[in-house]
N, C-alpha and C positions, 0 to 999 in steps of 0.2 A: 507544429510542436505539440508533443503529448501533454495532457493536463497534469500540472504540478510536477513536471519533469524538470530537473536542473541540468543545464548544458553550459559548459565552460567554453567560451569562444577564445581562440588563440590567434594572435597576429604578430608575426615577426617581420617587420619591414625595415630594411636597412639595419641600423643599430638600435632600434627601439622595439621593445616588447610590450604589447598591450594584452591584458587579460580581462575578460568580463564574464561573470557568472549570471546567467539569465534563467529565470524560472517561468514556466507557463502557468496560466491560471484561467479563471472564468473570463477575464478580460484579455488585454494584450500582454504578451510576454514582457517582462521588465527585469531590470537589474535587481538581484536579491542579495548582493554583497558589494562592498566598496570595490570599484574596479582598480586595476593596477596598471600603471604606465611607468616603465623604467628604461633608462638609457643604458645600453651595454657598452663595456669598455674593451672587449676583445678586438684584436686586429685581424685575425684570420677567421675563416668561416667556422671551423671546428670549435674555436674558442667562443664565438658568439652563440653557437648552438648549445654548448655545454653550459654557459651562463644562463641562457634561456630555460634550459631544463631545470637548473637549480631554482630559479625564480618561480617556475611553474610548480615545483614540488612544495615550496614554502607557501605559495598562494593556496594550494589545495589543502595543506595541513592547517593553515591559519583559519580558514573558513569552513572546515569540516565538509569538504566536497568529495572525499574519497568514494569511489564507486560511481560517480556521475559520468555522463557522456561528455565528450569533447568534440568540437568541430574546429577545423583549422581554416584560417583565412590565408590562402596561398597568395603571397605578395605579387605585385604587378611585374616585378623583374623576374619572376619565376614562371609567369604565365605567357603562353603563346596563343594568339587568337587570330582567326582569319574568317572572312566571309566568302562563301563559295556557292555558286549556282549548281544545283544538282538535279538530275532527273527524278521524277516521282517514282519511288520504288517502295516495296513493302517494308514494314518496320523490321522484320527479321533479316532482311537483306541489306539494310542501311549501314549497319555497323561494319560488316566485311567490306562494303564498298568504300566507306570512309577510311578504313585502315589502309587500303591501297592508295588513297590520296594523301595520307599523312606525310610521306616522304617528300611529296611535291610541295605541301603546304608549310612544313616545318623542317628545320635543319637537323633533325634527329630521327633515328630509326623508330618505327612504331613500338618495338619491344621495350624501349626506354621511356615511353610516355604513358601517362594516364590521360585520357581525353573524354570529352563529352560534347554534345551539340544541342542546338535549339533552333527551331524554325522561326524565321521572321514572318510577321503577318503578311507582308506583300510578296508577290511573285516576281522573280527577275525576268521571266519570259512566259510564254504561253503555257508550256507544259513543265517548266522547271520551278523549283522552289529555292529560296535563299536560306542557307544554313549558317549559323554562327558556330564555328568549331573552336573549342578551347582545349588546350593541353598543358600539361606541366610535367616536369621530370618525375618519373616513378621513384627514383632513389630518394628524392627529397621527402615525398609523402611517406615512404616506408620508414625513413628515419624518425619522422614524427610519430608514426604509429608505435614504434618501440619506446620513444621518450615519454609519450603520453601514458603508456602502460606502466612504465617504471614509476611515474608520478601517482599512480593509483586511479587513473581514469581509463576510459576506452574511447578510441577515436572512431566516430561514427560518420564523419563527413570531412571533405576537403573542398572548400568553396573558393573559386577564384575571387580575387580582390574586387573586381568590378561588380560581380553578383552580390558579394557581401555588402558593399556600399549601397547598392540598389535596395536590398532588403532592409538595411538599417534606416534609409531615408523613408521608405514606405511606412515603417512602424513609427518613425518620429514625426512625420508630416503626412497625414492622410489627405490633406487638401490638394496635393499636387495632382495634376491631370494625368490620366493613364496614357494619353497619346502624346504628351509633350516630350521635348528633348531637354534633358538636364545634364549639365556638366558639373562635376565635383572636382575641385582642385584643393589639395591639402599637402602639408609637409609631413614627411615620415622620417623623422630623425635627420639623417644627412642627405635626404633626397626629397624631390617634389613629385607628386603623383597626380595624374589627371585621368578621370573616367567619364565617358560620355554614355548616357543612358537614353535609349529611344523607346518610349513606351514601357519603361521598366527593364528593358533588355540591354545589357552592356554591349555596345557595338565598338567601343574603343577603351583600352586601359593600358596605360604606360607610365613609367617613372623614370626620373633622370637625377643622377647625383649632381649636386652643386652646392656652393657656399650659401649660408642663410640669406645673405644680401641679394643674391641673384634668383632666389626662389620665385618671386612673383613673375619676373620676366620669363624664366624657364617654364613656369607653369602655363603662362599665356601661349608660349610657343607650342607646348604639348596640346593646348586647347585648339589651336589652329589646325594642328594635324588631325585631331579627332573629329573636327567639324567638316572635313573634306569627305565628300562622297557619303553623305548620310543616307540611310534607307528612306524610301519614299514614304513610309508610314510615320516618319518622324514629326510631321506637322509643319505648318507654314509660319507659325509665330516665332518670336525671338526665343533664343535658348536661355533657360534659367541657369544662372551661374551661381554655384555655392562655393565660397572661398573664405579664407580668414579675413577678418575686418582689416581695412586699410591696404589691402593688396591691389584693388582695382577701383576704378571710378564707379561710384554707387549709381550713377545715372545710366550705366551700361555703355555699349559701344558696338563695334563691328569687328569680327575676327576674320581670318582667312576664308576664302571661298564665298564671301558675300553674306555670311551668316551673322545676323545681329544677335546680341545677347543682352540680358538685363541682370543686374546683380540683385540676388534675392537674400543675401545675408550669409551668415555662417551656418554650419550644420545645426539643425534643430536639436533641442535637448532630447536625450533618450529617456524613455519611460523607466521609472525606478519605483520599487516597492517602498512603502512607508518606513521600513527598517533602514533604508539607505537614504538618510537625510543629508542636506548640505552642511558644510562646516569642516569636514576633515580634509587633510591634504590630498588623500587619494580620491576623495569623493568629488572634489571640485575641478577635476581635469576637464578640458574642453571635450565636447562630444565628438569632434572630428578625430581626436586621437584614439578613441576606442570604438569608432564607428565600424571599422573592419572586423574587430573581434565580436562586437555585438551583432553585426549583420551575419557573420558566419554562424552564430548560435541560432538565429531565427530564420535563416534562408533555407527553408525546407522545400522550396519549389525551384531552386536554382540548379545549375549544373553542378553535379557532385563528382569530383575527380577521385574520391575514395573508392567509387564503384565504376571502373572504367567502362566506357561504351554505353552507359545508361543515360538517356536524355533527361536531365533534370530529375524530376520525380515521376517521369512517365507522361504519356499523353493525357489529354483531358478525359478521354474515354476510359483509360486505365485508372485514373483517379476517381472517376465516377463509379467504376466497377468496384474499386476498393471501398469506397464509401458505402455503396449498397450492401456489400458483403459485411462490412462492419456493423451497419444498421441491422441487418438480418441476424447477425450473431448476438447483438444486444437484445433484440426481440425474443430470440430463442432462449437466451439466458433468463429473461424475465418470465417467459411463458411457462417454462418447466416448473419453477417453484409455485407459480400461481395455479397451474393444473394440479400439481401434487396437493396443494392446500385444499382446493375444492373437492378433489376425490376423497381426501382424508375426512373432510367435514361431512360429506355425504355418507361415508361408511360409518362414522360415529353416530350420525342421526339414525341410520338403520339399526345399529346395535342398541341404541337407547330405546327405540320402539320395541325391539324384541325383549329387552329386559323388562320394560313396563308391562308387556303382555304376560310375562312369566311371573310377575311379582305375586299374584294371588296364590299360584301353586307353590311358590317358595315359602310363603307364610304358612300354608297348611303343612308343608313338610317340616318346617321349624317347630310347629306345635306338636306334631307327631314325634319328632325326635326328642322334644322335652319330655313327653309322656314316657317314651321308651327309656330314657335315662332314669326317670323316677322309679319305674317298675324294675329296672335293672338293679338299682340300689337296694330296693326291698328284697329282691331275690338273692342278692349277694349277702344281705344280712341274715336271711333265713338259712342260706347254705352254711354260713359260718356257725350259726347256732347248732345246725344238725351235725356238723363235723366236729363238735366238741369245743368249739371256740366261743361258745355263748356263756362262759363263766361270769362275765360282768352282770348279765341279767340274773343268773342264779344267785350271785352274792347279794344283789339288790333285793331279791325276793326273800332270802334268809334274813337279812337285816330288817326288812319290813315286818316279818313274822315275829321277830324277837323284841323289837323296841316297844316299850310300854306306851300306853295312851298318853297323849298330850306331850309327847317328846317330838321335838322338831330338829331336823338336821339342817345346819347352815352351811356345811361343807362336806364333801365326800370325794376322796381320792383313792382310786384302785390301780395298783401297779403290780403285775406279777403275783396276784393273789394276796398282796399286802394291802390292808385296808386302813385308812386313817380318816376319822370323821370328827366333825365339830357339830355341836348342837346345844339345845336348851331342853331341860327336863325338870319336872317337879322333884325327882329324886334320882340323881345321877348314879348313886350306888346300886340302884336296882338293875341298871343296865349290865353291870359286870357279870352277875351270875346267869342272866338270860343268854348272854353271848357264849359263855363257856359251858353250858349245861350238857350238851351232847357231843362235844368234841369237834364240831364243825368249824369252830374258831378256836385257835390256840394262841398262846402268848398275848392274852388280852391284858392290856395295861393302860393306865391313865398317863398320858404324856405331859400333863400339866395339872396343877391343883384345880379342883372345882371351885367356882366362885358363885356367890349368891347375888342375883340381879335384883333391882328394885321391884320388879314384878313378881318376886318370890320364886323365880326359876333359877336353876343352877346351870351355869355354863360349864361344859365339859369338853375334853378332847381325848379320844380313845384310839389306840392302835391295836390291831390284831391281824392274824394271818388265817386265811380261809383254807380249810382242809377238805378237798372233794372226797366223796364216797367212792369206793372201788366199783368198777363196772359190774352190773348185776349179772347173775348166771342166766342160763337159757330158761330155767323155770321162771325166774323172776321176770325175764323178758317177755315170756308168753303171758 
C-alpha cells in the first residue's frame, strides 16, 4: 500500500454492505474514518446493487474521500476456486495454458470470467506444480467499476473474499504462524461464510444462505468441506478456528477428515488511527463484519481479478525487480539535486576567487573614473563660460567691483540676469549710485526699507537687472 494513500474497501455479501476507508502510513495501514455496515432491503439483485451504490456515494461524500482508490472484496458466492496440478511452464505461457483449462474447471466460458492464480509451496508431483486458480464473473466486476466511478472513486483492485480475509487477519494478528492452517467462519447478512487459509493462501472459500439460528451448524458443515484434502504444506498441528463467540466449543474439537481444530476467538480488532476512536455506533461494529472490506483495501499481494491473468502482484523476482527499480529511481532523484548543488557551489567559489583577484584593479579604475568625472566637470564649466554662458561669473565680478568696503552680502540670487541681493553695509545709500553709474545694471531699487542694526550697520535688500555689453568688433577683439 502506498504511503499515505487512502483506499476504500468495499464488500457486498448477501444483503449486507461493508465499507472501510484505510490509509497507509509509516506503520501498518489503519482505518482513517468510521467504517459503515448497513443491511440492504432490496429483494432483487439490481435493487441491492442500486442501494449499495447510493450508500457508497453517501460514505464518500461524508468522509471527503472523492478521488481515492477503491478495492472490491468479491463475495464468496461470486468466486470460483479450484486447485490444479500443472506442468512447469514459462510464465508467459502459463496464462494461455490456464485459459484452455478454465472451461474444464468452471462452468463458464473464459470470455465471461476474470481469473488469477497462485502457486502453492508444495509440489503435487515430481515435475508438476500445484496452482490455486480463482475466477469471478467479469460482468460483476465491470458493474462495480462503473458504480465506483459514479461515486467519485476509481477501482484499482477486485480481491476474492478468501484473500481479503487472509490479508485482514495478517494485519490484525501478526502472531499467527505463516505455515499454520486457519479457518474463518462468519455470518454475512443472510448467509454464513467459511474460508480456510493454508500458510496465508486461501485454499477454500464458500458461503451458504441459512436462517440465523442455523448459521453455527451450517458454518461447521462448510468447515468440514474445507478441511478435506488440505495441501501438504498446511502443517500437522490443529486448525486455528476464528468464529463469533458462542458458536463452538472453546476447547476445540475434531472436524471431518480427522482434522482437529482449536477455537482461538473472534476476529482480532483491526488497526485504527487515533481519529477513529470507540464510542460511535458505526465505530463499534465487530471486526468480522468489516474484515472483507478492510482486507480488500490492504491485500496488495493477493490475486487481483481486476487485472485478469495476473498472478497476484507478480512473482517474487518481479517484486524484487520492482523494488530495485524504485530504489534506483529514488537514488537518482536524490543524486541529481545533490550533484547540481555541489557543481553550483564549486562554480560560485571559482567566481569569488576571480572577483577577489580583480578587486585591486577595480579599485584603481574607480579612482581613475572619479578623477575623470572631476576633470570633465571643470571642462564643462570652462566650455560654458567660453560659449557665453558664463554671465553669473561676470555678474559676480561686477558686483564685487562696485560694492563699497565693509559691505557684506548675506544672500545673492541670480535668475535670467535679474539680481537680488541682501546684505549689511555702513551706508546702504552709497550702493545705489555705484550700481547704476555705467548702465551695466538698470532698474536698481530697494525692495525693502533699510534698517539700522545694533552694530551700526544697515541691512538692505536691492533688486537690479544686469545689462551685458555688445560684443566687441574685430579691432577690439585683436
